[in-house]
N, C-alpha and C positions, 0 to 999 in steps of 0.2 A: 584685719584678717579674721578675727572671731566672728564679725558680722557676716563676712563672705561665706564662712562655713555654715553659719545659721541659715543664710539665704539658700545655700545649696541643699541643706536638709529639707527646707520647706518645698523646694522644687521637686525633689525626689519623692516626697510624700504625695504629690499630685499626679505622678506618672503611673501608667498601667504596665509598662513594659520593663522598667528598671526597678529593682527592689529598693526599699528605703534603707538609708545608712545613717548611723549616729556618729557624729564627729566629736566625741568626748575624749578626755584625757589630755596627755601632753601633745605638744606640737608634733613630735615624732610619730605618735600614735595616729594623729589625724592625717599625717602624710601617708602612712601605710594604708589607712582606710581609703585615702584618695586614690592611691595606686590600684587598690583592689577594685574600686568603683570604675576606674578607667578600663580595667580588663573586662568588667561586666558590660560596660557600655559598648566596648568594641565587639564583644560576642553578640550583644543585642543588635548592633548595627549590621553585622554580617548576616545574622539570621533574618533581619528585616529585608535586606537586599535579596536574599534567597527567596523569601516569601513573595516579594514583588515580582521577581523573575518567574516564579512558579505560577502566580496568578495571571501574569501576562501570557505565559505559554498556554494557559488553559483556554484563552480566547482563540487560539489557533490562527492568529493573524499571519503567522509566518508562511502558511500554505495558500495565502490569498491569490498568488500568481500561478498556482499549480492546479486550480480547479476551474471548471467551466461555469459554476453557479456561485457568484460572489455573495449572494444573499445568505447562503449557508455559512459562509465564513463569519459574517457579522451577527449571526443568530445568537451566539454565546454572549457577546459583549452587549447586545441589545437586551438580552434577558437580565444581565447584571445591572444595566442602567434602569430597567423597569422594576428591579427588586426593591421593595420598600425598606428592607433591612439596612441597605447601604446608605451611607451618609450623603448629604447633598454635595459636599466637596468631592467625595469619591466619584459620584455620578458625573460631576462636571469634568473630572479628569478623563473618565472613560469616554464621554462625548467628544472631548478634544482629540483623543486617540482615534476614535472612529472617523471623525471629520478629516484628520490628517491622512488616514489610509484611503478614504474615498477620493480625496483630492489627488493622491498619488496615482490611483487607478485612472482617474479622469485625465490626468496629464499623459499617462501611457497611451490611452485610447486616442487622445488628440494627436500624439506623435504618429500613431499608426494611420490615422485618417489623413494626416499631412503626407505621409509616405504613399498612401494609395492615390491621393490626388496628383502627386508629382509623377508617379508611374503612369497614370492615365494621360497626363498632359505631355509626357515625353514622346518625341517623334522617333528617336532612335532605339529606345528600349520598349519593345512591345510585350509588356507584362501586365495585363489588366487584372490586378489583384484587388479584391474588395475585402477590407479587414473589418468584417461585421461579426466575427465570432469572438469567443473568449480568448484571454491572453495565451493559454497553451497552444491553441490552434494557430493563432497569429504568430506565435514564436516559431512553430514548425514552418509556416509559410515564409517567415523571414529567412530561415536557413536556405530554403529552396530558392528564394529570390537572390540571395548572395551568390549561390552557385551559378545561377543563370546569368547574372550580371557579369561574373567573371568570364563565363563562356562568351557572352556578347562582346566583352572587351577584347578577348583574344581574337574573335572573328573580325572585329572592327580593325584591329591592328593588322591582321593578315590581309584584309581587304584593301587597306591603305597601301600596304606593301605591294600587293598585286596590281592595283591601279597605277601605282607609280611605275612599276616595271612595264606596264602596257603603254605608257606614254612614249611616243616616238621622239625620244630626246634629240635624235640627229636631225629631225625635220621640224621640230617644234620652234615656235617663235620665242626667243629669250624674253621678250617683253611680257608674254603670257605666263611664264614660269619664273618664279623668283629664285633662281639659282645663279649665283654670281659667276661660277666657273663654267656654265653651260656654253657660252660662245667659244671659249677656249677648247672645250671638249669636242664640239662640232668641227672646229677648224682642224684639229689634230686627226680626227677620224677620217675626214674627207681627204686629207693629205695622204694618209696611209693607204686608203682604198685606191686612190689614183696611182700611187706608187706600185701597188700590187698588179693593177691592170696594165699599166704602161710597161712594166718589166716582164709581163707574161709569166708570173709566178705559177699560174695554174690555168687549165682549160676552163674550169668552172668559174662562172661569174660570181664574184663576192658581193653579197647584198649588204648594204650598210644603212638600210632604212630603219633598222631596229638595233639599238645599241647592244643589248645582251646577245642577240644572235650574231652580230658582227664579231664580238669578242670570242664566241664559241668557234666561229668559222676560222678566225685567224689562228687560234690555238690549235685547231685540227690541222690546218695547213702547215704550221711550223712542225707539228709532230710527224706528219707524213714526210715532210722534207728530210727531217732528221733520220727517220727509218730508211728512207730511200737511199740516201748517200752512205749510211753506215751498214748496208746489207753486205753479206759475204760475197754475193755475186755482183759483178759490175753491171747493175741494172741499166745504168745510163747508156753504156756502150751497146748492150743488147738491144735496147729500145731504138737507139740510133740506127743500128743495122737493119732492124725491122722496118722502120720507116723508109730507109733507103731501098729495101726490097719492094715495099708496098707501092711507093711512088713510081716504080719502074713498070708496074703492071698496067695492062689495058683496062679500059673502063668496065668491060664485061667481067674480067677476072677480079677487079676490085669489088664489083657488086657481089660476086660469089663469096669472096673473102669476108665482106661485111656481114653476110648472112651466117657465115660459119664462126665468126669471132665470138659470139656469146656462148657457143657450144663447148662443153667441157671435153667431150670426146669427138673432135671434129672429123676424124676419119670415118667413124661409124655414121655420124650425121650426114656426111657427104654421100656415103653409100646408100643410106635409107632414102635420102632426097632423090638420088638418081633413079633407084629402083621404083620408088613411088611415082615418079614422073612417068616412067614407062607404063606402070599399072594404070595410072589415070588416063593416059593417052589411049589405052585400048580397053577401058572398062566404062561401065555406066556410072556417071557421077551422081546419079540420084540414089544409089544404093546407100542404106544406112550403115553406120559402123558402130552404133551403140544403142542402148535402150532409152535414150533420152526422149525420143518421140513417143514411145509407149508411156513413159512416166508423165510426160507433159500432157498426153491425151487423158490419162487417168485423172491427173490433177484438174484439168479443165472440166471434164465431165462431172467429177465430184463437186467442183465449185458451182457448175451450172445447176446441178441437182439441189444443192443447198440454197442457192439463190431462188430457184423455183419454189421450193417449199416456203422459204421466207416470204416471197411475194404473195403466194396463195394465202398464207395465214394473215398477212397484213391486209390483203385485199378484202377477205371475208370479214375481218374484224371491223374494217372501216365501213364496209357495206352494212353490217349489222347495226353499227351506231347510227348511220344515216337513216336506215329503214325504221329503227326504233323511234328516232326523233320525228320522222314523218308520221308514224302511227300515233304518237302522243299528241301531235299537233292536230290531227284529224279527229281524234277521240279524246276530248278534254276530260271526260268523266270515267275513262277506262285506261288503265296502265297495262303494259305487257305482262307484268306479274299477275294481275287479276285475270287477264285473258287465259293464262296458263295455270290457273288455280288447280291444285291437286284435290282440294276439298271445297265443298260449297260453304259460303258464308252468308250472313244476313243480307249483304249488299250484292254479292256476286255469286252466281251459280257456277258449279263445275260444268264446263262444256265438254262435249264429246270431241274426239279428234276431227271428225267431219265438220262439226260446227266451227272449230278453231280454224281449219283450213279455209272454209267458206267465208269466215269473217275477214281474214286478210291472208290470202295465199302467198303474197310476196314476202310478208313478214315470216311466215312459216318456213318457206323454202330458203330464205336467207340464213336462218339459224340451222336449218337442216338441208344443206344443198344436195346431199346424197340420201336417197330414201330407198330402203329395201322393203318390198311389199309384193304381194301376189297381184296378178293382172286385174282381177275383178275388184280388189280393194283399191288399186290405183284408179280404176275407172270411176268408182264411187266417190273417192276423196276429191278427185280433180275433175269433176263432172263439167263438161262443156269447155274445158281449158285445152283445146286442141293446139298443138304446136307450142306448148308452154315450156317444156323441158328441152334443154340442149341435146341431151342424149337419153334414150330409153334403151335399156339392155334386157334381153331375155335369156335366161339360162334353161338348160334341158329343153331346148326348143323342139326337139324331135317328138316330144310328148304333148306339145301344146297345140290345141286346135285353133285354126285361124279365126273362126267365128267367135271364140271365147276371148281372144286377145286383140282383136281389131280395135276396140275402143282404147286400149292401152297403147297400141301402135300410134294412134293419132295424136297422142299426147306429146310426141317427141319431134324435134327438128331433124335428128339423126337417129337411125335405128341400128342397134348392134344385136345380132342373133347368134347365140352360142349353142351349139348342139352337135350331135354325132349322128350322121346318117346311117351308121351301122348299129344303132340302138333302136329300141322299140318306138314306133309311131303311136299316136293316140288310136285306140282301137276299141271296138265293142266286144272283142273276144271274151274278156274275162269278167266284164260287168255282168254277163249272162250267168256266170257261175255264182257270183255273189248275190245276184237278184233271185236266184233259184230257177231261172228259165231252163237250165240244164243241170244235171246232177254232177257231171264231171267234165274235165277238159277233154276227155276222150271223145265226148259226143259233140264237140264243137265242130262246126263246118267252117272250112277256110273261107275267109272273106274274099270277095272278088277284087282283082287287081284294079286299083284306082288309076284311071287314065286322065292325065292332066289336060284340060281344055285351055288352050292358049288364049282363047277369046273370053274365057270366064274363069280366071284364076281363083277368084274368091270362093267359088263354089266347088272347084275341082281339086284344090290342093288339100292333101291329107293332114299336113302339119304346118306349123309356122316355119319350120326349117325348110320344107319343100317350097313354101311360098317365097322365101328369100332366095333359094336356088333358082327358081323359075324366073325371078325378076333380075337375075344376074347380079346379085349383091357381090361386092368385092370379097373374095375369099381369103382368109388367113388361117393356115393350119398350125395347130399346136403340136409340133413334131416331138417335143420332149415329153416323155412319160414319167411322171413324178410319183405316182401312187405305189407301184410295185417296187419293193426294195430288193428284188432279185429279178434279173432279166428273164429267167425261165417262166415267171408268172405272166408275162405279157407277150412272150415270143410267139405263142400259138396264135393269138388274135392278130399279132403284127403280120405274120406270114399268111394267115388265112383270109383276113378281111382288109388290112390296111396297106397291102403291097409293100411291106417292110419300111414304111415311112416313119414309124415311131422309133425314137431313140431312147431306149431304157437306160437307167443309171445302174452301174454295177453294184453288186452286193458288198456290204462292209465286212461280212464275216462268212465263213464257209459253213453251209448247212444244206439240207435237202429241202427245197421250197415246196415240193408237192409230194404228198404221201398217198399212194394208190392202195386201196384196201379192197380186195375181192371178197365180198361178203357171202355171195351165193345164197342170198335170201330168197324167199318166195314172194312173188307179186300177187296179192290177193285182195280183191275189193278195193282196188286203187291204192293200196298201201303195201309197205314192206316192213314187217315187224323186225326182221333181223337188222336192217339198216337203221331203224329207229333206235334199237338197243345199242347198236354200234356207235351211233352219234352220242348217246348218253355215256357210253364207256369211254369215248375219246375225251369228253369233257371231264369225266371223273379221274381218269388215269393219265392222260397225256397233256392236259392244259395245266401248266404250273406258273408260279410267279416269276415275273421278270426281275432283273437285278435291282430295280428300284422298289421292289416289294409289292408291286401291283400286278394283277393279272393282265395278260394281253386282252384287247377287245376281241370279242368273238361274235361271229354271225353264222347262223345255220340256214342253209338254202336247200330247198327241196324242189323237185321237178313237177309237183302238183300240190294243190291246196289240201287234199286229203292227207297226204303224208305230213304236211306241216302240222295239221290238227292232231295227228297221231302223236307226233313228238311232243307237242305242247301238253297233251293229255297225260303222257307218260311222266313228264316233269312234274305236273300237278299231282299225279297219283303218288309219287315218291314223298311228297310233302307230309303225308299222314303217317309215315313210318319213321320211328326213331332211329332205325339202323342206317337211314340215309341222311343223318343229321349233317355230316360233313359235306356231303354232296349238295344238300339243300342250301347250306351256308355259302358254298362256292357259287351256286346258281344265283343266289340273291346278290352277291357281290358283282358277279358278271353282269347281271341285269342292271344294277346301279351304274355300271360302267358302259351300258349301251348294248348289251347282248340282244339280238333279235332272232326270230324264227320266221322266215318268209319263204314263199314260193317264188319261182322264177319270174312270175308276171309282175310282181310289185317290189322288186329289189333294186330297180334302177336308181342310181344316185347315192346308194349306200356304199360304205367301205369300212372294213375292220382289219385288225392285225391278222386274225385267223378266220378263215371261212371253212366250214365243214359242209361238204356237198353230200346230199343223199340223192343219187340219180333215180332211185325208187324202182324203176322198171327191172324186170327179171323174169325168170321162169315161173309160170303159173302153177296152181295146184294140179292141173292136168299134165304137168311136166312138159308143157310146150312153151315155146318162147314166141310171143306175138310181137311183131314189129310195130307196136302202137306207142308212139311217144308224144301223143297230144299235139299241142301247137308247135312243137319242135319240128314236126314233119310237114308243117306248112311252108309256104314260099318265103315267109319272113321269119321262119324259125331260127335261122342263124343269128338273128339280132338278139333273140332271147338268150341263146347260148353265149353269145359274146358278152352280154351284160353279166350273166351269173358267174362266169369263169374269170372275170377281171375285177372282182370286188376285194380281193385279198391284198394286204400290204406285204406280209411276210410268209404266210403259209396257207396251203390248201390241203385239206384232207378230203380225198375223193372216195366216198363209199359207194360201191357199185355192185349190182348183182347180175349185170349183163354178161353172159358167157364170153370168155376171152376169144374162143374160136369164131365168135361173131364179129367183135369189134377189131380184132387183129387183121381182118380182111378189109380194112378201111380203104386200101388203094383201089380195089375193085369197085367198092361202093362210090368212091369219089369219081371214078371214070364213068360209072353208070349215071350218076347224078349230073356230071358235067360242070359242076360248080361247087364251091365250098358251102354247102347248104344242107338242110334237112338232116336225116339220120346219118348220112355219110360223114359230115363234118363232126357230128356227135361221136361217132365211132373213132374218128381220127383223134379227137380230144382224149378219149379214154386210153388210146394207144400211147399218146404223148404223156399222159399222167403216169402210166406204167413205166415208160422209158425213163422219165425224170426220177421217179421213185426208186428205180433199180439202178440208177446211175449208168444207164445204157446209152452212151452218147451216140453211138451209131444209129440206134433206133430213133432217138430224138431228132437227129439231123435228117434221117430218112423221112420222118413225118413232116418236118418243116419244108423240106425240099419238095415233097409231093404236093403240099398245100400251095407252095409258091408257083409250081408249074401248073396248078389247076385254076389259077386266077386269070383274069382277063389280061393283066400285064404279067406275062410269064417271066419268072426270075428264079434262079436257083440260089442256093446258099453255099458259100465257100466255107468248108469245114476248117480251114486253116485259121489259127488264132493270130498268127503274125504274118507279115508280108515281107517282101524283099526290099532292100534299099533302093531308093529312086534315082540317085545321082552319084557321080564320082565324088562330089563334095561330101555326101553322107558316108560313102564308103571309106574315104580317108579318115573322117572323124571316128567312125566305128573302129577302124583298124588301130588308130593311135590309142583309143581308149582301151581296146583289147590288149595292147602291148603293156599298158600300165596297170590295168585292173583285172585282166582276164575276161573270159566270155560267159562265165557262169551267171553273172548278175546283169548282163547286158541283154536288152530285148529290143531288136529293131522293129520299127513300124508296128507298134502296139495299138490295137483297136480298143478304144475305151469310150463308153458313153456316146457312141456314134461318131467319135473323133479318132483321128490317127495321130500318134506321136512318133516323131522321127526315130529317136532312140530313148529308151528308158533304162535307168540304172536302178535296180531293186536291191536295197541292202539286205532284204529278207530278215529284218529285225523288227519285232513288234514295237510300235511307237516311233520308229524312224521313217520319215516319209520317203516316197520314191522320187527320184530326180528325173524330170522330163527335160531332155536335151533337144533343143530345137535348132536345126541347121537352116538358117534363113538365107535364101539366095534371091536372085533376080527374078526368077519366074513367079514366085509367090507374091512378091511385093509389087508386081505390075498391076495388081487389083487395087482400085481406089478404096474399097471397103475392107482391105486386108487388116488394118489396125483394129477396126471395130469388131470384126469377126474374131480376131486373135484375142482381144480383150474379153469378149464374151466366153470364148473357149477356155482361156486361161482361168477365168473366174470359177467356172464350173469344175474344172479339173483340180484346182487348188482346194476347193471344198471337199474333195474326195482324197486328200492326202498327198498331192503332188506338189513339188516345188520346181520352179522353172529356172533354167539356165540357157541363154541363147548364145549361139556362135554365129557371128555374121561372116558371110562368105568373103567379104572384102578383107576383114581382119585376118581370116584364115590364110588367104593367099599371101598376105603381107608377112605374117609371122605365125606359122602353124604351131611351132614349139611353145610360143608364149600363150596362145589360146588353149593348147593342150594342158599346160601347167595350170592355167586359171580354172578350167573345168575340173581337173583332178583335185586341186585344192578345195574347190567348192564342194565336191562330193565327199571328201574327207571331213570337211567341216560339218556337213549334214550328218554324216555317220557318227560323229562325236557328240552330237546333241540329240535330244528327244523333243518331240513336238508337245508343248504344254497343253495344247487343245485336243490332243489325241484321245479318243474314247474307245476303250476296248469293248467291242460288241460281241466277243466270242461267247459270252455266257448267255446271250439273248436266246440262242437256240435251245437252251434247256427249258424254255417256257413252252415249247411245243415239240414234244419228243415223238419218236417213231416206233416205239415198242408197242405194237398193237396186239390186244388180246381178242381173239375171235370168240364171239358168243355162240358156242356150239349148239345151244338149245334151239336156236332159231334158224340154223343153217340147213338148207335143203340137203338131204343125204343121198338123193337119187342123182345119177349122172345124167347129163343133158344129151339129148339126141336131136340133131337138127332134122326135124321132120320135113321141112321144105326142101332140103337138099337130097335127102336119101329116099324121099317118097315112101316113108314107112310110118304107119299110123299105130301108135301105141296107146292103148286104153289104160289110163292111170287107175290104179286100185287104191282107193282111199279107205283107210281104216276108220270106222266110226268109233270115236272115243266115247264110252258110256259116261254119262254125266252122273255125278254123285248126288244122291237124293239128300235134300236139306231137311233135317229132322229138327223139330221144335224151333224152327226159325220163321219169323214172320216175313212174308214177301209182299211186295206191293202188287195189288190187283184192283179190279174194279170195285169202287166204293171205299177203297182204303183212304184213311186220313194220314197224310204224310207231312212231317216237318223236315224241310230241306234248308240247306245253307249254301248260298251262292259263293263260289270260291273267288270270284273276281272282286267282289266288294264286301264280303263277309256278312251280308244281311240274311236273316232267317225269314222263312215264309211257310205258312201252313196251307196245304192244299188238300182237296178231296177229289178223287177221280170219279167222274159221273158219266152217264151214258147219254146225256142231253147236251146239245150245243147252246151257244149264246148265253154264257154264264158270266159275262164280263163284270156285271154290276152285282153279282150275287156273292156277297162277302159276309154271310151270316155267321155270328159267333166267332169272327176273326179267322174263318177258314174260307179260302178262295176255292170255288168249285171250278174244275177244269175238265174239258172234254177228254175222254180217254184216248181219242185218236189224235190229240194235239201233240206237237213235238215234245213238250215237257212230260206229259203223261206216258207217251210211248217210250221215252227213255227210262222212266222209273219202273214200269211194270216188269216184274220178275226179279227185281233187285232187293237187297236186304239192308239192314242198318249198317252204316259204315262204308257202304259202297260210294264211290265217286263216279258219276255218270256224266256223259256229254249230252247236251240238249240238241238233238237233231244234227244238222250240219253246221250249227253255229259254233262260235268259239267260247260259249258259256259252259261251265261245269258246276254241278251241284253235288253236295254230299248229303246222304240220307241220314238224318239225325234220329228220327222216331217214326214208327209205323203203328197205326191203330186199325185193326180189322174187327168190325162189329159182327 
């Protein structure tokens, strides 16, 4: 024992973790020391285990399955293995731990790969998962796979159950299906089915081809039998007596009973059947009784339209592909993209449009099958390609000369000419004014009437439109007038020139479409200062913004070019004054929106929301009124008037200085003229403007009636807005509606947009549409084109706020109360709803108001005396207004050096007025010498710095910046 304690002491002396202990003394002392040593060893052991656990945790190997990058997890243990401080044994243990964990990961990955392979090879489980990610991602995928497998399992079980139920067990071969009891089941079912049929349990044949259906039928049969015999009434006895009665009837009566048996109320059915037979025997069987044919027609036509568009797109797309392929086969070194280069490159130059067309016209027209161009450009682009286009269309053909357009005509296989014979033909009238051959339109002589030579149409036809007329081209009239948003704007021309053929659309809001302004200005030197100022005043004070925030488009039309130039000069003159800043800003915005100032000779083809007319003519300075109206007094003058008065969409301001006692005598002038032409029709238009402006409906109708009676096709105008009902059918419908709704909101035979509506119910509520009630009978539907016409008519009326309800005469005679209830319910439904597409246009009228301010400074103060009527000659006394002498102000005179600024382009120019001609190349010291009698010099002489002057009769204006007089 002593030796054992000695050996223990020696062992303890060699340890680092357990303190040394001496085993001296008695045996009891040594035992106490041994117990103390045991306690110390136990503490060291526990601490050692904790250290081992702590060191192991520091390697973070517990998170190896929760990270995507395993190398990071091994990084700590690898660092410890490579640390030279650690012992070899310790490193060996760490390497063993690392190897164990790597093997563990490898085994997990192997399991995932096996699972992926099994899923891929499975025929019933279509889950192609590839486990190539880290364990966390694979674990998530594994959860998803488990859920899907469970779902597949459920679906598979259900499919097996369904397939089993679909097996015809009663007809199946027992040898094919391994069910021992199947032969017994089939035998019992067949026996029961034969029993049911042989005993006549039911009239219905029991089907026993399918087991589950057979069971359901038998259960239903048993349930019905139970209910039948347990009913309170003796149904069996009742049915027996019924069959006893039925079997005693004749075959005819049995047939009638058979028809009535399914009816719940057979008495009413019998009565309707009998009365309907009477109606059919005496009525037209072709009469429709519902809107199905209309709906079917709409559906068919819409489908045809969609298919047409689809076919056209596919056709041209296919053609473009084929043409492109042919082009690239013929031109190996050139692609379509290079042919249409927007910019030049080193290899391919940018080609002009003409070069592109000439290179391959088929390719060009395949991509651009519709080409909009002028006739001369078409002739140049497609030179020599006669008959190339399927269709060539000409617009405004009344102004196209045949000789200018003949090459373009030859380009087409079919020619369409669009034009208006009541608008201006091509003429030499006004080119003379622009060329300076005459000073004013008043000096123009009327051209001789062109006589068409049937043997030489090419030389004798004045216009392309005349050429088409003489060759008897098929005529198609555009009867609907779409420009004017108020019928009064087109009514005058409609009655004066078009024999009431045009059908205008009604206005969407109430306003006065024509404002007549009696200016009483003086006509002097071919201009009228008062009217020019009035035009500017209207723009300034009466043209306002529309509800959308923009100004309406504006056009200014004058009756000669000199008045046009005057108005333009006044607008330019205001630009140099700051007090007209708002006016100038409005002018700029209006011009950006398309405002124009044109005389009547070059306004054809234009249209604007508002047109301001300056008729220009009036009393002269001699207080006389000369009936000289330029080209309007010529035989084709009515065409000019027709063009200028039909340019407005919403509003016309007619500024006139022609005395009322002259134009109000329009009837006598029209009778004298014998046609709606020259000054007579001009006077009638002024009277018409005055009537519309003053809401004088009697005068307006009087003017229109006089014009209609003065045409070659005499026709008057019916002042009545509504007509009488046309048939007893309509009268009955109207009376029934009146009984239910009253007569205040019912309008019979309403004329609208050239159409007539049988009965209209007007709720008279903003936003609620009017109801058009159509009474369709036999007479109307005898026409083959009735449905097409009705569809077109209904489409136009619906766009103007109507909704349709049709009452068919057949249905009305069968049951008028039912049809009345239907139409009344329909009306009440419409009244209870508002149209979501309704647009309130009532505020639009605020954009062109009627509060006109007369410019008194320019108005003639002397009363007019008709000298031609009264044979009185009055010598006008003109006061000579003394001119104020300009003191200390340089004026332009001969030899002056003047710096001017052109208003149209803003460029400055230095000129000197000299007395010698031919100074074109004399530009010494930057000063251009101009002859003092030239238009520029003549306009500058006598003016001072700051003046804006017009150069001769041109449309150019210059401002004088500086004057130097040596």
